[in-house]
Structures are given as structure tokens and as C-alpha cells.
N, C-alpha and C positions, 0 to 999 in steps of 0.2 A: 104504209108501211105496218110491218108485222111484230108483237111482242108476244113472248112466252111467259105468261103471268103465273106467279106462285099465288093459288088462292088460300090453300091451308098447308099446314105442314104434312109432309108423306102422302101428298095427294099430287096426280100428274098436273103438271103444267097445263094451262090452258091457251091455246094459239088465239090471238084477237088480232084483228085488222082494225087499224087507226087510220085518220089523215095525219100527214105530216103535222108537227106541232108549230105553234107559232113562235118565231125566234125574236128576242129581245136584242137591242144592242148588245154587243159582246158575246153573242153566242153564235154556235154554228150547229149544224146537223152532219152527223158522222154517220157514213154509211158503213156498217159493222163488217169488218173482214173476220175477225176472230176474236172470242172471248174465252178465257180461261176459266177453270171451275176451281175454285179456291177453298179452303176447308171453312171459311166464313159462310160460303154459299151452302155447304154442307150442314152448317150447324142450324141456319134457319129453317132448312127443308127436314132433315133428320131429327134434330133435337128439340125445335119449336124456338129458338132463340128469337127473340122479338126484333124485327126490324125497326129502325126509326119512323119510316113512313108505313101507315098501316096498309094492310094485304086489300085487294091483290096489287102485286107487285112484281116487275121484272128484275130478276136479281142478275148480278155478274159486273164485277168492277175491274178485270182485267182485259181490257178492250184495245184493240187497234182498227183502224178503219182508214176511210178518206173521207175529207170534209166536202160535202156537195153543196151546200147552202150556208148562208151568213156571212160572217166578217171577210170582205173579199179577198184580203190579203192570205187566207187559208184556204180559199175554194181550190179543190184539186189536189191538195197536199194530203200525203199519207201521213198517218199521225199515230201516237200511242197516246191513250186517256190516262191521265194518273189516277191511280185508284183511290187517293184521297185529295181532294180539292180545297186548299186554304182559302181564306178570304184575300189574303195579301195585303191588308190593313191593317190588322190588329198590332200591337206591341209584340206578340211572338213572332209574329210573320216577320215584323221589320228587324227583330233581332236574329233572324234566321233560325226560329224555331218553329216554322209552319207546321211540324210534325205534331205539335200541341195547340195548334189553332182552335179555338173554342167555337169558332164559325164553319169549321171545315165540313165539306159535304161528301158523301161517297156514293156514286152511282151504286145500284141496286140495293141501296140500304136507304138513303134519303130520297132518291127519285129513281125512275126506271132507268135499269142498268144495260148491260151488254147483251143478255139473252133476248136479242131484237135484231130486226134488220137495219134499224137506225136508232141512234140515241143524240138528245139533244144536251150539249155541254157548254159551259164557259170556254171563250178560246184562249184565254191569257195563259193558263198553265199546259196548254197542248206540247206535246214532244213531236217534232217533226222527224220523219224517217227519211234517210239520205238513199239516193239511188244506189250508192256503193253498197249500204247494209242490204238494200232488197236484190241486189246481185248475189248474195250468199244465203239469205233467208227469205222466206215468204212472209208477207205481211201477216196471215193468220198465226204463223209461229212466233212473232214478235210480241203478241198479245201477253204473254206471261210477264216481260219485261215492266208491265205497269205495277206490278205488286210483287210477286215472288221473287224476281231479280233485283228490282229497285230497294227493297225494304233490307235486304242484307248489302247491298252496295252503299246505302245511307250510313248502315254501322262501320263500314270499313272507312267510309270518309272521314266520320265523326272521331273515329278511332285514331286516324292518321297513321295508319300501319305502314311500316317501312321494311324493304328487303332485309330478311334476317330475324325480323321479329318472330316470336312465337305466338300463334292464332290457335284457342281452342274453340272447337264448334261442339257445343253439348246439344246433341241430338241432331241428327242428319237426315230430317226428312225433307219437306219441299223446300223450305228456306235455308235449312241447314246446309243442305248439298249446295246450293248456289253459294252461301258464304263461305264454305270451304274451298269452293274453285275460285272465288274472287280473292280470298287471300292469296291462295296459291299464286295467281296471276300477279298479285301485288308483289310477290317475292317473299312471302312469310313461309316460315315452317308451319304446318298445319297439324295439329292433333285432333282427330275426331272421336268422339264418345258417343256410344249409343247403345241401348239394350237390345237392339236388333243386329244379329251377324250379317244379315241379309243387306241391309242398307251400308254396313260398313264395307262388305265386299264390293258394293256398287261404286263406293267412294273411290 
């Protein structure tokens, strides 16, 4: 398998070839179809924000792909890998607050991420992609759902937004744009605010 390792901020990634990793029970190997580039990745590379795992490290946490090894019920399935993987066992996770799990792990931050041909991840939080969805979008295109779409979606779910509500999107960059669209899909009236006229025109 191949990984594109970040060695130092602002230096070209290095292509490395490694054997497939050994899998523990509950883990799978995903053949990467697509991996989005998030502002978090740019922060690591451009601005030298520290990753939790020491460098070198393959960045990338917006991952889609196909399971090729590991838990047999997942083999052959097309999946989206969540950008943050909670433990599923702590008090926060059991209360439905996995977003603040203290033991959460992030591909491309805690371990090698999706800037690779393959990635090893826990199976329990994978999101299967249906054939119906793949009839409309490529698996590569769906990678951004892992973070850029799912983050504002979680906000919509937690806010219990309903048709006719007023939703205010403060900033319509990568996440705000999706948030505004999701609010509209849910029937809300959307007010978008941004200092960039270009972004407002696109919305």
C-alpha cells in the first residue's frame, strides 16, 4: 500500500510504500476511493499546527472507499469513514454526546489517514453507502460527507430545526454552505451572513 506522508510543514509529502497493516478484531482495511482536503489538513501543513501523532503522518479525514479486509460482514461494502471515531463506551458516548468523547480518534491526526491507497480503521462506526446513492454520485464524491456535510448535519439534528424556522448561517465557507443548504432542505428560512460577497452570491 502507498501513503503520502507529511514530514514537515510546508514541505512536499513523501510517497512511501508499506506492507498492509495487521488487523485486530473489529478492524477493517479500506481501499480509499476519495479523500477530501479539509481546512484542518491545511492548518497542519501551512501553519504548523501540531498533529496528535508525531510526524511523519498521512493526513486526511474525509474518507470514502471499499472494505477489502477484516470483519467479514463489511468486506466488499462501500463506506464512508467518519472523520472522528468515538470510543462508544464512555459516559459521553452512552448519553449520545460522542462528539465530545475524550477518547475519540481522528484519521490523519491520531493515525495515518486517507492520503493513502488504503487505511486501517475500526469497523463499528463505518457508514455504508447504498447502491441507490452510488447510482447518483461516485464514491469519490461522497468522501466530503465524512466531515464537511456531517458536521452541519449534526447541528441541524441537535437544533431540531423545523419547517418555517429561521436559520442563520454565520459564515458560508466550506461548512456554512452545507449548513445553509441542509437548513433549507429541512424547510427553514435561511439568512446567510458573510464578509465575502462572492460566497454570498454562490449561496
